[in-house]
TORKOL-4160 file (C-alpha; in steps of 0.2 Angstrom, whole numbers, padded with zeros to 4 digits, m for minus):
417
<pt num="1" X="m0001" Y="0000" Z="0000"/>
<pt num="2" X="0008" Y="0017" Z="m0005"/>
<pt num="3" X="0011" Y="0031" Z="0007"/>
<pt num="4" X="m0001" Y="0043" Z="0009"/>
<pt num="5" X="0004" Y="0060" Z="0000"/>
<pt num="6" X="m0004" Y="0070" Z="0015"/>
<pt num="7" X="0008" Y="0061" Z="0028"/>
<pt num="8" X="0023" Y="0064" Z="0016"/>
<pt num="9" X="0018" Y="0082" Z="0014"/>
<pt num="10" X="0016" Y="0084" Z="0034"/>
<pt num="11" X="0033" Y="0077" Z="0038"/>
<pt num="12" X="0041" Y="0087" Z="0025"/>
<pt num="13" X="0035" Y="0103" Z="0029"/>
<pt num="14" X="0038" Y="0099" Z="0049"/>
<pt num="15" X="0057" Y="0095" Z="0047"/>
<pt num="16" X="0059" Y="0110" Z="0034"/>
<pt num="17" X="0055" Y="0122" Z="0047"/>
<pt num="18" X="0069" Y="0114" Z="0058"/>
<pt num="19" X="0081" Y="0113" Z="0044"/>
<pt num="20" X="0079" Y="0131" Z="0038"/>
<pt num="21" X="0087" Y="0141" Z="0054"/>
<pt num="22" X="0098" Y="0128" Z="0059"/>
<pt num="23" X="0106" Y="0128" Z="0041"/>
<pt num="24" X="0109" Y="0146" Z="0042"/>
<pt num="25" X="0118" Y="0147" Z="0058"/>
<pt num="26" X="0128" Y="0130" Z="0056"/>
<pt num="27" X="0135" Y="0135" Z="0040"/>
<pt num="28" X="0136" Y="0155" Z="0042"/>
<pt num="29" X="0144" Y="0155" Z="0060"/>
<pt num="30" X="0160" Y="0144" Z="0057"/>
<pt num="31" X="0162" Y="0154" Z="0040"/>
<pt num="32" X="0160" Y="0171" Z="0048"/>
<pt num="33" X="0171" Y="0167" Z="0064"/>
<pt num="34" X="0185" Y="0160" Z="0053"/>
<pt num="35" X="0186" Y="0175" Z="0043"/>
<pt num="36" X="0188" Y="0185" Z="0059"/>
<pt num="37" X="0203" Y="0174" Z="0064"/>
<pt num="38" X="0195" Y="0162" Z="0076"/>
<pt num="39" X="0205" Y="0146" Z="0078"/>
<pt num="40" X="0200" Y="0128" Z="0073"/>
<pt num="41" X="0199" Y="0123" Z="0091"/>
<pt num="42" X="0187" Y="0137" Z="0096"/>
<pt num="43" X="0176" Y="0134" Z="0081"/>
<pt num="44" X="0175" Y="0116" Z="0086"/>
<pt num="45" X="0167" Y="0121" Z="0101"/>
<pt num="46" X="0152" Y="0129" Z="0092"/>
<pt num="47" X="0145" Y="0111" Z="0093"/>
<pt num="48" X="0140" Y="0113" Z="0111"/>
<pt num="49" X="0126" Y="0126" Z="0104"/>
<pt num="50" X="0118" Y="0109" Z="0100"/>
<pt num="51" X="0118" Y="0103" Z="0117"/>
<pt num="52" X="0099" Y="0103" Z="0119"/>
<pt num="53" X="0099" Y="0090" Z="0105"/>
<pt num="54" X="0110" Y="0079" Z="0115"/>
<pt num="55" X="0099" Y="0082" Z="0132"/>
<pt num="56" X="0082" Y="0081" Z="0124"/>
<pt num="57" X="0079" Y="0064" Z="0131"/>
<pt num="58" X="0079" Y="0071" Z="0149"/>
<pt num="59" X="0062" Y="0080" Z="0145"/>
<pt num="60" X="0056" Y="0069" Z="0131"/>
<pt num="61" X="0045" Y="0058" Z="0144"/>
<pt num="62" X="0036" Y="0075" Z="0148"/>
<pt num="63" X="0032" Y="0079" Z="0129"/>
<pt num="64" X="0025" Y="0061" Z="0127"/>
<pt num="65" X="0014" Y="0062" Z="0143"/>
<pt num="66" X="0008" Y="0080" Z="0146"/>
<pt num="67" X="m0003" Y="0089" Z="0133"/>
<pt num="68" X="m0018" Y="0099" Z="0131"/>
<pt num="69" X="m0033" Y="0087" Z="0126"/>
<pt num="70" X="m0040" Y="0100" Z="0114"/>
<pt num="71" X="m0024" Y="0102" Z="0104"/>
<pt num="72" X="m0020" Y="0083" Z="0105"/>
<pt num="73" X="m0004" Y="0074" Z="0111"/>
<pt num="74" X="0009" Y="0080" Z="0098"/>
<pt num="75" X="0001" Y="0096" Z="0092"/>
<pt num="76" X="0001" Y="0102" Z="0110"/>
<pt num="77" X="0020" Y="0104" Z="0109"/>
<pt num="78" X="0023" Y="0106" Z="0090"/>
<pt num="79" X="0013" Y="0122" Z="0089"/>
<pt num="80" X="0020" Y="0132" Z="0103"/>
<pt num="81" X="0038" Y="0126" Z="0101"/>
<pt num="82" X="0037" Y="0131" Z="0082"/>
<pt num="83" X="0031" Y="0148" Z="0086"/>
<pt num="84" X="0045" Y="0151" Z="0099"/>
<pt num="85" X="0057" Y="0145" Z="0085"/>
<pt num="86" X="0052" Y="0159" Z="0073"/>
<pt num="87" X="0052" Y="0171" Z="0089"/>
<pt num="88" X="0071" Y="0167" Z="0093"/>
<pt num="89" X="0076" Y="0170" Z="0076"/>
<pt num="90" X="0065" Y="0186" Z="0074"/>
<pt num="91" X="0074" Y="0193" Z="0090"/>
<pt num="92" X="0091" Y="0192" Z="0082"/>
<pt num="93" X="0085" Y="0207" Z="0071"/>
<pt num="94" X="0090" Y="0223" Z="0082"/>
<pt num="95" X="0107" Y="0218" Z="0086"/>
<pt num="96" X="0123" Y="0219" Z="0076"/>
<pt num="97" X="0131" Y="0203" Z="0074"/>
<pt num="98" X="0150" Y="0210" Z="0077"/>
<pt num="99" X="0145" Y="0219" Z="0092"/>
<pt num="100" X="0134" Y="0207" Z="0101"/>
<pt num="101" X="0140" Y="0190" Z="0096"/>
<pt num="102" X="0138" Y="0182" Z="0114"/>
<pt num="103" X="0119" Y="0187" Z="0113"/>
<pt num="104" X="0118" Y="0179" Z="0096"/>
<pt num="105" X="0125" Y="0163" Z="0102"/>
<pt num="106" X="0112" Y="0164" Z="0117"/>
<pt num="107" X="0098" Y="0165" Z="0103"/>
<pt num="108" X="0105" Y="0151" Z="0093"/>
<pt num="109" X="0105" Y="0141" Z="0109"/>
<pt num="110" X="0087" Y="0145" Z="0112"/>
<pt num="111" X="0083" Y="0141" Z="0095"/>
<pt num="112" X="0090" Y="0124" Z="0097"/>
<pt num="113" X="0081" Y="0121" Z="0113"/>
<pt num="114" X="0064" Y="0125" Z="0105"/>
<pt num="115" X="0069" Y="0115" Z="0089"/>
<pt num="116" X="0074" Y="0100" Z="0100"/>
<pt num="117" X="0059" Y="0100" Z="0109"/>
<pt num="118" X="0048" Y="0101" Z="0094"/>
<pt num="119" X="0058" Y="0087" Z="0086"/>
<pt num="120" X="0053" Y="0076" Z="0100"/>
<pt num="121" X="0035" Y="0077" Z="0097"/>
<pt num="122" X="0036" Y="0077" Z="0078"/>
<pt num="123" X="0048" Y="0061" Z="0079"/>
<pt num="124" X="0034" Y="0054" Z="0090"/>
<pt num="125" X="0021" Y="0059" Z="0077"/>
<pt num="126" X="0031" Y="0052" Z="0063"/>
<pt num="127" X="0032" Y="0034" Z="0073"/>
<pt num="128" X="0013" Y="0036" Z="0076"/>
<pt num="129" X="0008" Y="0038" Z="0058"/>
<pt num="130" X="0020" Y="0027" Z="0048"/>
<pt num="131" X="0018" Y="0009" Z="0046"/>
<pt num="132" X="0034" Y="m0002" Z="0045"/>
<pt num="133" X="0034" Y="m0004" Z="0027"/>
<pt num="134" X="0031" Y="0015" Z="0025"/>
<pt num="135" X="0045" Y="0021" Z="0035"/>
<pt num="136" X="0059" Y="0020" Z="0020"/>
<pt num="137" X="0049" Y="0033" Z="0011"/>
<pt num="138" X="0043" Y="0042" Z="0027"/>
<pt num="139" X="0061" Y="0045" Z="0033"/>
<pt num="140" X="0066" Y="0051" Z="0014"/>
<pt num="141" X="0051" Y="0064" Z="0017"/>
<pt num="142" X="0059" Y="0069" Z="0034"/>
<pt num="143" X="0076" Y="0071" Z="0028"/>
<pt num="144" X="0072" Y="0079" Z="0011"/>
<pt num="145" X="0060" Y="0092" Z="0021"/>
<pt num="146" X="0075" Y="0096" Z="0033"/>
<pt num="147" X="0087" Y="0096" Z="0018"/>
<pt num="148" X="0076" Y="0108" Z="0009"/>
<pt num="149" X="0076" Y="0120" Z="0024"/>
<pt num="150" X="0095" Y="0118" Z="0025"/>
<pt num="151" X="0096" Y="0122" Z="0005"/>
<pt num="152" X="0087" Y="0138" Z="0008"/>
<pt num="153" X="0095" Y="0143" Z="0026"/>
<pt num="154" X="0112" Y="0135" Z="0024"/>
<pt num="155" X="0115" Y="0138" Z="0005"/>
<pt num="156" X="0106" Y="0152" Z="m0003"/>
<pt num="157" X="0105" Y="0164" Z="0013"/>
<pt num="158" X="0122" Y="0160" Z="0016"/>
<pt num="159" X="0128" Y="0163" Z="m0002"/>
<pt num="160" X="0119" Y="0180" Z="m0002"/>
<pt num="161" X="0121" Y="0185" Z="0016"/>
<pt num="162" X="0133" Y="0199" Z="0012"/>
<pt num="163" X="0120" Y="0206" Z="m0001"/>
<pt num="164" X="0104" Y="0204" Z="0010"/>
<pt num="165" X="0110" Y="0208" Z="0027"/>
<pt num="166" X="0103" Y="0202" Z="0044"/>
<pt num="167" X="0089" Y="0215" Z="0042"/>
<pt num="168" X="0081" Y="0205" Z="0029"/>
<pt num="169" X="0087" Y="0187" Z="0032"/>
<pt num="170" X="0080" Y="0186" Z="0051"/>
<pt num="171" X="0063" Y="0192" Z="0047"/>
<pt num="172" X="0062" Y="0182" Z="0032"/>
<pt num="173" X="0066" Y="0165" Z="0041"/>
<pt num="174" X="0054" Y="0169" Z="0056"/>
<pt num="175" X="0039" Y="0172" Z="0044"/>
<pt num="176" X="0043" Y="0157" Z="0034"/>
<pt num="177" X="0043" Y="0147" Z="0051"/>
<pt num="178" X="0027" Y="0156" Z="0056"/>
<pt num="179" X="0018" Y="0153" Z="0041"/>
<pt num="180" X="0022" Y="0134" Z="0042"/>
<pt num="181" X="0012" Y="0134" Z="0058"/>
<pt num="182" X="m0004" Y="0132" Z="0047"/>
<pt num="183" X="0000" Y="0114" Z="0045"/>
<pt num="184" X="0000" Y="0108" Z="0062"/>
<pt num="185" X="m0015" Y="0118" Z="0066"/>
<pt num="186" X="m0025" Y="0108" Z="0055"/>
<pt num="187" X="m0017" Y="0092" Z="0055"/>
<pt num="188" X="m0025" Y="0076" Z="0063"/>
<pt num="189" X="m0017" Y="0065" Z="0074"/>
<pt num="190" X="m0020" Y="0045" Z="0073"/>
<pt num="191" X="m0023" Y="0031" Z="0084"/>
<pt num="192" X="m0008" Y="0023" Z="0094"/>
<pt num="193" X="m0001" Y="0008" Z="0085"/>
<pt num="194" X="m0006" Y="m0008" Z="0093"/>
<pt num="195" X="m0021" Y="0000" Z="0103"/>
<pt num="196" X="m0038" Y="0006" Z="0101"/>
<pt num="197" X="m0036" Y="0022" Z="0110"/>
<pt num="198" X="m0033" Y="0039" Z="0102"/>
<pt num="199" X="m0017" Y="0048" Z="0103"/>
<pt num="200" X="m0025" Y="0061" Z="0114"/>
<pt num="201" X="m0030" Y="0049" Z="0128"/>
<pt num="202" X="m0015" Y="0037" Z="0131"/>
<pt num="203" X="m0012" Y="0027" Z="0146"/>
<pt num="204" X="0007" Y="0026" Z="0147"/>
<pt num="205" X="0019" Y="0022" Z="0160"/>
<pt num="206" X="0034" Y="0030" Z="0153"/>
<pt num="207" X="0047" Y="0025" Z="0165"/>
<pt num="208" X="0041" Y="0008" Z="0166"/>
<pt num="209" X="0044" Y="0006" Z="0147"/>
<pt num="210" X="0060" Y="0015" Z="0147"/>
<pt num="211" X="0066" Y="0000" Z="0160"/>
<pt num="212" X="0060" Y="m0012" Z="0147"/>
<pt num="213" X="0070" Y="m0003" Z="0134"/>
<pt num="214" X="0085" Y="m0004" Z="0144"/>
<pt num="215" X="0083" Y="m0023" Z="0148"/>
<pt num="216" X="0082" Y="m0027" Z="0130"/>
<pt num="217" X="0094" Y="m0039" Z="0124"/>
<pt num="218" X="0109" Y="m0030" Z="0116"/>
<pt num="219" X="0102" Y="m0013" Z="0120"/>
<pt num="220" X="0119" Y="m0006" Z="0126"/>
<pt num="221" X="0128" Y="m0012" Z="0110"/>
<pt num="222" X="0114" Y="m0004" Z="0101"/>
<pt num="223" X="0116" Y="0012" Z="0110"/>
<pt num="224" X="0135" Y="0012" Z="0107"/>
<pt num="225" X="0132" Y="0009" Z="0088"/>
<pt num="226" X="0119" Y="0023" Z="0087"/>
<pt num="227" X="0131" Y="0035" Z="0095"/>
<pt num="228" X="0146" Y="0031" Z="0084"/>
<pt num="229" X="0137" Y="0028" Z="0068"/>
<pt num="230" X="0139" Y="0046" Z="0062"/>
<pt num="231" X="0154" Y="0050" Z="0072"/>
<pt num="232" X="0165" Y="0049" Z="0058"/>
<pt num="233" X="0156" Y="0058" Z="0045"/>
<pt num="234" X="0155" Y="0073" Z="0058"/>
<pt num="235" X="0173" Y="0071" Z="0063"/>
<pt num="236" X="0178" Y="0072" Z="0045"/>
<pt num="237" X="0165" Y="0084" Z="0038"/>
<pt num="238" X="0163" Y="0097" Z="0051"/>
<pt num="239" X="0178" Y="0108" Z="0046"/>
<pt num="240" X="0176" Y="0107" Z="0028"/>
<pt num="241" X="0169" Y="0124" Z="0027"/>
<pt num="242" X="0183" Y="0131" Z="0038"/>
<pt num="243" X="0194" Y="0122" Z="0025"/>
<pt num="244" X="0187" Y="0132" Z="0011"/>
<pt num="245" X="0189" Y="0147" Z="0019"/>
<pt num="246" X="0206" Y="0144" Z="0022"/>
<pt num="247" X="0209" Y="0140" Z="0003"/>
<pt num="248" X="0201" Y="0157" Z="m0002"/>
<pt num="249" X="0183" Y="0153" Z="m0006"/>
<pt num="250" X="0170" Y="0167" Z="m0004"/>
<pt num="251" X="0155" Y="0165" Z="0006"/>
<pt num="252" X="0144" Y="0164" Z="m0011"/>
<pt num="253" X="0156" Y="0150" Z="m0016"/>
<pt num="254" X="0154" Y="0140" Z="0000"/>
<pt num="255" X="0136" Y="0144" Z="0000"/>
<pt num="256" X="0132" Y="0136" Z="m0016"/>
<pt num="257" X="0146" Y="0122" Z="m0015"/>
<pt num="258" X="0141" Y="0117" Z="0004"/>
<pt num="259" X="0123" Y="0123" Z="0006"/>
<pt num="260" X="0115" Y="0121" Z="m0011"/>
<pt num="261" X="0123" Y="0108" Z="m0022"/>
<pt num="262" X="0129" Y="0098" Z="m0007"/>
<pt num="263" X="0112" Y="0098" Z="0001"/>
<pt num="264" X="0103" Y="0095" Z="m0016"/>
<pt num="265" X="0113" Y="0080" Z="m0018"/>
<pt num="266" X="0110" Y="0074" Z="0000"/>
<pt num="267" X="0091" Y="0076" Z="m0005"/>
<pt num="268" X="0094" Y="0065" Z="m0020"/>
<pt num="269" X="0103" Y="0053" Z="m0008"/>
<pt num="270" X="0089" Y="0052" Z="0004"/>
<pt num="271" X="0076" Y="0049" Z="m0009"/>
<pt num="272" X="0087" Y="0035" Z="m0017"/>
<pt num="273" X="0090" Y="0027" Z="0001"/>
<pt num="274" X="0072" Y="0027" Z="0005"/>
<pt num="275" X="0069" Y="0016" Z="m0011"/>
<pt num="276" X="0084" Y="0005" Z="m0008"/>
<pt num="277" X="0082" Y="0001" Z="0011"/>
<pt num="278" X="0067" Y="m0010" Z="0008"/>
<pt num="279" X="0076" Y="m0019" Z="m0007"/>
<pt num="280" X="0093" Y="m0021" Z="0001"/>
<pt num="281" X="0087" Y="m0022" Z="0019"/>
<pt num="282" X="0091" Y="m0012" Z="0035"/>
<pt num="283" X="0108" Y="m0019" Z="0039"/>
<pt num="284" X="0114" Y="m0021" Z="0021"/>
<pt num="285" X="0110" Y="m0003" Z="0018"/>
<pt num="286" X="0119" Y="0003" Z="0033"/>
<pt num="287" X="0135" Y="m0006" Z="0027"/>
<pt num="288" X="0134" Y="m0002" Z="0009"/>
<pt num="289" X="0130" Y="0017" Z="0011"/>
<pt num="290" X="0142" Y="0019" Z="0025"/>
<pt num="291" X="0156" Y="0012" Z="0014"/>
<pt num="292" X="0152" Y="0024" Z="0001"/>
<pt num="293" X="0152" Y="0039" Z="0011"/>
<pt num="294" X="0168" Y="0034" Z="0021"/>
<pt num="295" X="0177" Y="0032" Z="0004"/>
<pt num="296" X="0172" Y="0050" Z="m0001"/>
<pt num="297" X="0179" Y="0057" Z="0015"/>
<pt num="298" X="0195" Y="0047" Z="0012"/>
<pt num="299" X="0196" Y="0053" Z="m0006"/>
<pt num="300" X="0194" Y="0071" Z="0000"/>
<pt num="301" X="0208" Y="0069" Z="0011"/>
<pt num="302" X="0219" Y="0064" Z="m0003"/>
<pt num="303" X="0213" Y="0077" Z="m0015"/>
<pt num="304" X="0216" Y="0092" Z="m0001"/>
<pt num="305" X="0234" Y="0090" Z="m0004"/>
<pt num="306" X="0233" Y="0096" Z="m0023"/>
<pt num="307" X="0227" Y="0111" Z="m0031"/>
<pt num="308" X="0208" Y="0112" Z="m0024"/>
<pt num="309" X="0198" Y="0121" Z="m0036"/>
<pt num="310" X="0179" Y="0126" Z="m0037"/>
<pt num="311" X="0175" Y="0112" Z="m0048"/>
<pt num="312" X="0184" Y="0099" Z="m0037"/>
<pt num="313" X="0175" Y="0106" Z="m0022"/>
<pt num="314" X="0158" Y="0104" Z="m0029"/>
<pt num="315" X="0161" Y="0086" Z="m0036"/>
<pt num="316" X="0169" Y="0079" Z="m0020"/>
<pt num="317" X="0157" Y="0088" Z="m0008"/>
<pt num="318" X="0141" Y="0083" Z="m0019"/>
<pt num="319" X="0146" Y="0065" Z="m0019"/>
<pt num="320" X="0150" Y="0064" Z="m0001"/>
<pt num="321" X="0132" Y="0073" Z="0002"/>
<pt num="322" X="0124" Y="0060" Z="m0010"/>
<pt num="323" X="0130" Y="0045" Z="0000"/>
<pt num="324" X="0128" Y="0054" Z="0017"/>
<pt num="325" X="0109" Y="0056" Z="0011"/>
<pt num="326" X="0108" Y="0038" Z="0008"/>
<pt num="327" X="0116" Y="0034" Z="0025"/>
<pt num="328" X="0105" Y="0046" Z="0035"/>
<pt num="329" X="0089" Y="0037" Z="0027"/>
<pt num="330" X="0094" Y="0020" Z="0031"/>
<pt num="331" X="0100" Y="0024" Z="0049"/>
<pt num="332" X="0084" Y="0033" Z="0055"/>
<pt num="333" X="0073" Y="0020" Z="0047"/>
<pt num="334" X="0083" Y="0007" Z="0057"/>
<pt num="335" X="0080" Y="0018" Z="0073"/>
<pt num="336" X="0062" Y="0018" Z="0070"/>
<pt num="337" X="0062" Y="m0001" Z="0070"/>
<pt num="338" X="0068" Y="m0002" Z="0087"/>
<pt num="339" X="0057" Y="0010" Z="0096"/>
<pt num="340" X="0040" Y="0005" Z="0105"/>
<pt num="341" X="0027" Y="0015" Z="0095"/>
<pt num="342" X="0017" Y="0016" Z="0111"/>
<pt num="343" X="0030" Y="0029" Z="0117"/>
<pt num="344" X="0038" Y="0032" Z="0101"/>
<pt num="345" X="0044" Y="0050" Z="0106"/>
<pt num="346" X="0053" Y="0044" Z="0121"/>
<pt num="347" X="0062" Y="0029" Z="0114"/>
<pt num="348" X="0067" Y="0038" Z="0096"/>
<pt num="349" X="0073" Y="0054" Z="0106"/>
<pt num="350" X="0084" Y="0043" Z="0117"/>
<pt num="351" X="0092" Y="0035" Z="0102"/>
<pt num="352" X="0093" Y="0053" Z="0092"/>
<pt num="353" X="0101" Y="0061" Z="0107"/>
<pt num="354" X="0115" Y="0048" Z="0107"/>
<pt num="355" X="0118" Y="0053" Z="0089"/>
<pt num="356" X="0119" Y="0071" Z="0093"/>
<pt num="357" X="0131" Y="0067" Z="0108"/>
<pt num="358" X="0142" Y="0057" Z="0096"/>
<pt num="359" X="0142" Y="0071" Z="0082"/>
<pt num="360" X="0144" Y="0085" Z="0094"/>
<pt num="361" X="0159" Y="0076" Z="0102"/>
<pt num="362" X="0167" Y="0073" Z="0085"/>
<pt num="363" X="0165" Y="0091" Z="0081"/>
<pt num="364" X="0174" Y="0098" Z="0096"/>
<pt num="365" X="0188" Y="0084" Z="0094"/>
<pt num="366" X="0189" Y="0088" Z="0074"/>
<pt num="367" X="0194" Y="0106" Z="0079"/>
<pt num="368" X="0209" Y="0101" Z="0089"/>
<pt num="369" X="0214" Y="0087" Z="0078"/>
<pt num="370" X="0213" Y="0098" Z="0062"/>
<pt num="371" X="0223" Y="0111" Z="0071"/>
<pt num="372" X="0237" Y="0099" Z="0075"/>
<pt num="373" X="0238" Y="0087" Z="0061"/>
<pt num="374" X="0230" Y="0098" Z="0046"/>
<pt num="375" X="0214" Y="0095" Z="0035"/>
<pt num="376" X="0221" Y="0080" Z="0025"/>
<pt num="377" X="0223" Y="0068" Z="0040"/>
<pt num="378" X="0207" Y="0075" Z="0048"/>
<pt num="379" X="0196" Y="0071" Z="0032"/>
<pt num="380" X="0205" Y="0054" Z="0030"/>
<pt num="381" X="0203" Y="0049" Z="0049"/>
<pt num="382" X="0184" Y="0054" Z="0047"/>
<pt num="383" X="0182" Y="0041" Z="0034"/>
<pt num="384" X="0191" Y="0027" Z="0043"/>
<pt num="385" X="0181" Y="0032" Z="0058"/>
<pt num="386" X="0165" Y="0031" Z="0049"/>
<pt num="387" X="0168" Y="0012" Z="0046"/>
<pt num="388" X="0172" Y="0007" Z="0064"/>
<pt num="389" X="0152" Y="0005" Z="0070"/>
<pt num="390" X="0150" Y="m0007" Z="0055"/>
<pt num="391" X="0159" Y="m0020" Z="0066"/>
<pt num="392" X="0144" Y="m0020" Z="0078"/>
<pt num="393" X="0132" Y="m0024" Z="0065"/>
<pt num="394" X="0134" Y="m0043" Z="0066"/>
<pt num="395" X="0130" Y="m0042" Z="0085"/>
<pt num="396" X="0115" Y="m0032" Z="0082"/>
<pt num="397" X="0108" Y="m0044" Z="0068"/>
<pt num="398" X="0112" Y="m0059" Z="0080"/>
<pt num="399" X="0101" Y="m0050" Z="0094"/>
<pt num="400" X="0088" Y="m0045" Z="0081"/>
<pt num="401" X="0085" Y="m0029" Z="0091"/>
<pt num="402" X="0077" Y="m0020" Z="0077"/>
<pt num="403" X="0064" Y="m0034" Z="0076"/>
<pt num="404" X="0057" Y="m0033" Z="0095"/>
<pt num="405" X="0044" Y="m0020" Z="0091"/>
<pt num="406" X="0040" Y="m0027" Z="0074"/>
<pt num="407" X="0034" Y="m0043" Z="0075"/>
<pt num="408" X="0028" Y="m0045" Z="0057"/>
<pt num="409" X="0046" Y="m0044" Z="0051"/>
<pt num="410" X="0057" Y="m0059" Z="0050"/>
<pt num="411" X="0075" Y="m0063" Z="0048"/>
<pt num="412" X="0071" Y="m0067" Z="0031"/>
<pt num="413" X="0061" Y="m0051" Z="0026"/>
<pt num="414" X="0069" Y="m0036" Z="0018"/>
<pt num="415" X="0069" Y="m0028" Z="0035"/>
<pt num="416" X="0082" Y="m0041" Z="0042"/>
<pt num="417" X="0096" Y="m0035" Z="0030"/>
């Protein structure tokens, strides 16, 4: 049965509103600070602005449990958090970036706090509405929506940041985020999988179910795998924009290379990955896609020793993002398979928090490593580190962790990999 276009549109728009401001700040800040002479070590610490994404599992039970019955379990959080996301962007408008950098960092931190909280509810909503066989395309829609936001925020707005100026960029982003509120205002929430009750009247013992989750066979191997699966990608790729600055590329060049061409190819990779996941299987997809992405990071390291021109930057970065999009879709589809749909927001958020912990740690370490050993070794080591978590997949398959909440799947099905 094909996935409903309404489901795909809803997920695309909700994740778009997260990708738009995040894309602008995560791409623009390193470029701006490097041009001001800030060191790689200090730029690496910018990853701590994403701390709410690492810690959101602490308040995810509240998001799953408390709500306004009139709005619904998910909309009670999605709507106010999305409003505050837009507000935190608009509040940047009156301040000069050069003179009030610390204040900007506070607003960016608040933006991440509101986005992370909204993401808990949106992830739970995705788990609620997607059947196991729909999760490949569903995750493609999620990733695609996020990447589209990144293209606009991290690509076009960064490329033309000097021409547009903050007085146009910040209210424009806020207006788009607030306009997107129309969708959650009118969306309907489905029944919880495995029960006859509606989402607005759940009877859930979250702490009990979390205890059950941590008692699952092989759960700690799973958490290690999830934490480090994208560690190498972040370690090798987090300093690429700074590398381009040091090679003399302009904001416009970097905006198009990383934030436009790169994200477009990531979008394509997400779509391709969504179709291939069910054909190859979850685990085989994780292996094949990771090897492809790791090979591109290693190739980037090798080519960084040569004359690195615009065409080479576009080709290498686009291919890395293509395979990265495939990796992300396969990875988050796999994560959906291990959560209990009754408290999908909590379980999924816990795993997603582990991902961010790994990526944030990698970003901080990359600054120090790059400063000490240079970009070439940084990119190559990132590629090698991306292969390390694959060693754990044999144990995960043996424990069949990803089948525990999907009994319709079997080891001989495409889900098994």
